[in-house]
N, C-alpha and C positions, 0 to 999 in steps of 0.2 A: 662844682657841687661840693667837692672835698673842702675847699677853702671856706665856702659859706657854712658848711656844717661845723668846721673847726671854730669858726667865729661865734656862731650861735651857741654852740655847747660851752665854749670857754666863758662867754658872758653869763650864761645861765648857771654854770656850776660855780663861778666866782660869786655870784649873788646868792646862791644857795648856801655856800659856805659861810658867807657873812651873816645870813639869817639864822643858820644853825650853830654858830660858834657858841661854846658854852662859856659862862662867866667864870667857871672854874677850869683853868687850863690844864690842871693835873687830872681831871676826870676823863677817862677814856670813853669816847663816843664812837661806837662802830659805824653808825650812819655817816657821821662826818669823816671818818677814816676812809670809808668807801668812796665818798665824793671826792676827797683829796687825792686818792689814787687815780680816779678817772680824769681829774683835771691835770694831774702829772703826766699821763700818757698823752693828752692833747698837746701839751707844751713839748714833750719829746718829739712828737711827730712833726711839729713845726721846725724842730732842729734837725730833722732827718734821722732820728734815732730809731732805726727800723732794721730788723734782721735781714730783710731782703729788699733791695732797691727795686727789684722787678715788680714785687707786689705793690710797693708804694706808688710807683709810677702808674700802675694799672688803676689804682684808686683815683688818681688824677684824671686818667683817661681810660676808662674800662673798654672802649671800642677797639683798642689795639688787640689784635688776635695773635697770641702767641701759643703755639702748640708744639710740643717737642717732636722729634722725628725718631723716636725709639721704635723700631720696626718689631722688636720683641713684644712690646706692650699691644701692638695691633693684633697679635696673634696669641694672646694669653689663653691659658686654660682655666676656666673659673672653678673655684673650689665648690661653690654652691651651684649645682647643676639645674636648680629650679629657678634661677634668675630669668626674667623675661628679657625680651630684646632691649626695651627701654632701660632696664636696670643695668644690663650688660654695657650698653652705651654710656651710662652715667659713670660706671666704674672706669671704663676706658678713657673718658674724658678726664677724669680725676688723675689718673696715672700719667697721662700724656702732657699735662699742663707744665709750663715753665714758670708759672706765677700763681694763678689761682683758677679754680673751676666752681661753677655754680651748680647746684641740684635742687630743683623745686620739686618738693614732695608733698602733694595734697594728702588729705587724711586717708590712712589705711593703705598707702602705696608701698610700704616697706623700706622707709628711709633707713631704720636701724639695720636692716638686712644689707642694704647697700654699703653702708658705712663699715659693717663688719667685713664684708668681702673686700673693700678697699684696704682695710688694715691687714687683712691676710695676704693680699698681694704685694703690699709694700714690704712686709716681712720676708715674703718668699724671695723677693727681688734683692733685698738687702737685710741680712740678719742683724746688722747694727743699726738699722733705721730707728730714728727717735720721733714719735708721734705724740702730739698733745691733743687730747680729746677734751673738748670743752663746750659749754653751753650756759645759757642764762639760768637754767634750772638744774638742780641736782639730779632730778629723775632722768633726764635725758642722758647725762653723763653716766649714771649708774647703768642704765639700760645697755649702752654700748659695751661698757666693761664686763658686765654680766655675760654678754655674748662672747667676749674675747676669752675669758677664763675657760670656756668650754674647749678651747683649741691651744692655749699656751699656758705654761707653768706659772705660778704666782711670781717667780722671780722676774718675770718680764713685764709685769703690770703693777702699777702703784696708784692709789687713789689718795689724793690730797683733800681733806675736808670731809663732809657728811656722806654717809651711805646708809642704804635702808637696813634697819635692824634685822639680823639673821642672815644678811648677805655675806657671801664668801669673798667679796672683793678685798684685795690686799690694801690695808691702810697702815699707818704707822703702828697703831695699837696691835693689829692682827699680826703684822710682820714681827714686831718685837716680842709678842707673846709666844710665837712659834720658835723664835730664837731662844727665848727664855727656857722653854721646855727642852730644847736641844741641849743647852749648856747645863741644865740641871741633871740631865741624863748623863752627860760626859763627865761632870765634876761631882760625882756622887758624894754626898756628905758636906758639901760647901753651900748648902742652901742659903744661908743668911747673907754670905758674901755675895753670891750671884743675885739674890733678891735686891740687895742694896744697889748694886750696879744698874739693874734694869729699872728700878724705881727712880733712879736719878735720870736715866735716859728719857723717862716718860714725864719728867718735871717740865713745867712751861718753859724755862729758860733754855732747855735743850731740844724742845720739840721741832722748832723751825729748822735748826741746823740738821737735825736727823732726817726730817722730811726732805730737805734740800738734798742730802746725801743719797737717800733712797731714789728720789726722782732723777738724780743724775745718772743712775746706773741701770735703768730699765728702758725697754722699747716703747711701752705705752703708758703715758702719765694722764690722769684724769683729774680735772678740777673745774669749778665754774669760772666764768669770765672775771667776775669780781675778786675771786680768790687769787687770780694771777697778780693782781696789784699789790698783794701783801708779800709777795716774793721779791727780793732785791736781785732781779736778774742782771747779769753783766751788760754793760753798755760800752759803746766806744770801741777801743782797741781790743777789749776782751770779749767782744760779741761772739766770737767763735768758740767760746767755752761751751763744753758738752752739756751744760744745763739747758741750752736752747735747742731748738728742734728742727728737724728736716721738713715736717709737715705739721700743720695744725688743721684739725677738723672741727668745724663749729656747727653743732646741731641746733635746731630751733633758732636759726639766726634771726629770723624776723621778729622774735620776741626779745632780742638783745638790743639795748640802746647803742647809739653811735660810739660812745667811749668804750662800752664793753666789747664791741667788735674790734676796736683799735687795740685793746689790751691783748686780745688773742692774736690778731693778724701780725702785730709787730714782733712776734717771738718765734717766727719759723721762716724758712726759705720759700715754702709753697703753702698755699691755703686751699682747703676744700670747704665750701660754705654751703650748708644744708638747711633748707628751710621752705617756708611758704608765705609769700607776701600777701596771699588771699586770706590768711588767718589773722589772729589778733596781734596788734602792735605791743610794744612794752607797756607795762602798767605804771601809771603815776598816781600818787595819792592826790587828795583834793588841794592840799597846801601847795604841791608842786604844780598842779594845773593852774591854780590861781596866780602863782608867780609867773608862769609862762604867759598867761593872759595879760598881766601887767607889763611884760616885756614885749608883747606882740609876737610871741612865738607860738608855733603849733607843732611841737617836737613829735607827739605820737602819730601825726599824719604826714609829717615832712621827713621821711625816713631815708637815710642813705642807702639802706638795703634795697628799697624800692628802685632807687637810681641805678644800682648795680644790676638788678634783674632786668631792667628796661634797656640797658646800654650794653650789656655783655654780649659778644658775638655768640651766635647759635652753636658754634663748634665747641664752646666750653660753657654752655648754658643748658643743662639737661632738664627735661620734664619727665617725671615718672607718671605715665598715663594710665595705669591700671590699679584700681583699688580692690582690696581683698577683705574689707570689713563689712560694709553695709549691704543690706538686700538690694537687688538690682532696682526696685522701684524707687527707693530713696537715693541709691547712688546716681540714678538718671537725673533726678531733680537737683541734687547738689552739683552734678556736672553741668546742667543746663543753666542753673541759676548763678553759679559762681565760677565756673571754669570754661564758659563759652562752648560747652558741649564736647571738650577735649579729653575729660576723664572717662575711662571705659571701666566696665565691670569685669573684674577678674574671676568672680565666682558665680556659679549658677545656683545661688542660694534661693530656695523656695520657702517663703515664709507666709502663712495665712495672715492677712490683714497687717502687713508690717507697719502701716502708718494709720493711726487712729486719732481723729480729732475729737476731743471731748469739749462740746460746745455748750454755750448757755447765752441768754439774753442780757444785754447790759442796759436794757431800757428802763428797768425799774431803778429808782434812786439807790436803793440798798445794794444794788449789783454794780454800781459805778465805782471804779477804783482807778487812781487814788481819790480820796475825798476832796471835795472843793477846799482849797486853802491849806491842804496838807502838804508838808515839806518831804514827806517820806513816801515812797511808793511800795504799796503792799496790797494784798487782795484776799480777803478771808473767804470769799466765794470760792476762788480756786483752791484754797487750802482744803476746804471741804471736799472738792471734786478730786483732789489728789488722794485723799483717804479713800473715797468711794472707788476710785480707779484701782487702787492697790488691792482692795478687798474683792472687787468684781472679778478682776483678771488674775487673782492670786499670785501677785508679783512678789517674789522672795527678795529679802534684803541683799543677799549675796549676788543676785543677778540684776540689781536695779540701782540706777543713779537718778536722782531728782535734781532738776536744774531750775534756776531762776536768774534773770539778770540783776536782781535787786537784793542788797543784803538783808533789808528789813523783812522781805518775803522769806528769805532763807531761815531767819530766826523763828518766824511764825510757823513754818513748816516743821521745823525741828521740835518746837514746843508741842505742836499738835501730835506728831508721831509719838512723842514721849507719853502724852496723855492717853493716847490710844493703845499704849504698850506695843507699839510697832517699833522694835528695837533694830539698831545697827544698819539703818538705811542711810546711805551716804547722800549728803545734800550739798551741792556747790553752786557758787556763781559761774557764769560763763567763762569769765577770765581765769577761774581756778581749775577748770576741768580740761583745758587744752592739753593734749598729750595723753588723756585717758580714753577708755572706751568701755562699753558694757553692753551685755545681752539686751537689756531693756533700759529705755530712757524715758522719764517723764519730764516734760518741759512746761513750766508754768509761765506764760507770756506776762502775766501779772497786770500790767497796765491795760485798760480798755477805754480810757478817755484821754484826751490831750495829745501831746507830742509823742510819736513813736520813734523819734530820731535816734535815741540811744539804743534801745533793744533791737530795733530793725536795721542797724548798721550792718552791711553785707558780711563784713568779716566776722562779726559776733554771731550772726545767724549761721554762717557756714560752720563755725565751731559747734554751735548748738546741735545742728541736724546731723553732723558727721561723726558723732560719738557712738552711735547705735550699731549693734551687730545683728539684732533681730527685729525687735518692735519699738516703735516710737509713739509715745502718747503725747499729743499737744493739748495742753489745757488753755482754752482762750475764747474769748468772744469773736466768732467769725465775722460779725458785722463790722467790728473795729479792725480786726487783722487783715481782712481782704483789701484794705486801703493800701497795704504795703505790696509793692510789686514782686518781692521775694517771698512773702508769706502766702500770697494768694495761690500760686501753683501748688504748694503743699496742701492747702486746704482743698483744692479741686481734686487732687489725687487721693485724698484720704477717705477712710471709712468714717462716717459721722456718727457720733453718739451724743445725744442730747441730755441736758440736765435732767429732765423729767423721766428719762429712761434709766437712769442710774439708781 
């Protein structure tokens, strides 16, 4: 599978570079630069340029079971006393591995909590440990680092790239600004000289070398997978350089592409891969999908991460089996529909009518969506029902997220909310909402005629239904939706509200 993935992705990225090459070679193209970095790591892997030969060998043959014999790790004392037994087992598996460990974390099972415990245990065992924390998304990286700064001083943590505004995560700007203040206090009266020095340090030509220096001196470094490719990490004889890592922890790994995984895996002695193959795959734009179709490739559904989860031995393939987010009625449905009944409820959360289906008939021509011959999928009937649902149930903007699988429907919902002076409601596509949760979720199925292949895809539905903490409102024609084996159980267990009753 590794060789096949390398071949497919090398062919695809080479063609993508050819299609995206700018006629002006002097013009910087960040997308092209990212693709070139991904292609470069594939070529490096072919040459065996990998920090750990153990990890590389396991990518070829994940069925080989290597677990360390560290008896101290078997008897560790957990910092977080609230970890359940499955979470504890996942932490132990990560600490024992000689190469890599997998952790499958369904929605609400505490993946970030487990990652935080692993980091604390690694530091406790070795105060000089170097850990790269990475993900396909900025949010996932930030979440882990936000947890870690509760336990460690800023001098031990460094974030390369974006962070949320107002966050206290140490980045180059944050670190230099603190040093700036300290120097100003120390060299009283030399403001202009000190200001000049620090302004030069923040200049573009100095930033990368400064980030490199700070990242070399801390225990925990956070950056996205693609950001890794912008750093000129040492290779060959200099691979032992301290900029490389003892461990890499990849969060939301199922959302990362194959080259993004390689960028992270190639930079550390051991890898801890955290994700959920039952949730959404990487996102490709329409142009990229069309190119894959031309080449006979199906990269979103032929994922190397699926191969790893399927073939990795149980001893280093943990499953977090208790969710602490959804009301038990919805949690049970998510478990039965998407996790073969293996996902248990960790909370005895009692919510009155946690699942409400706002129904309507699609028999009349004006209620059929999308319209015959239309190339975009939207549904004005459901937009009306969303507004009525918000008003009837007094759903506040700060506690409510509105979802639809279709971008055109998202725009119509936003426009209507604005017209109704219903401000600050968050409206997302399903692909954009993974990793988020909220008290109330309104989900517009949107389509009620034609193919349901896109929106009823199991991974997309899993993400849709597992965002909710209290009440889920599904807006859709039950006559159409019940044709889906995954939607039908949700309809059957829901409280039904009909169009005429709103």
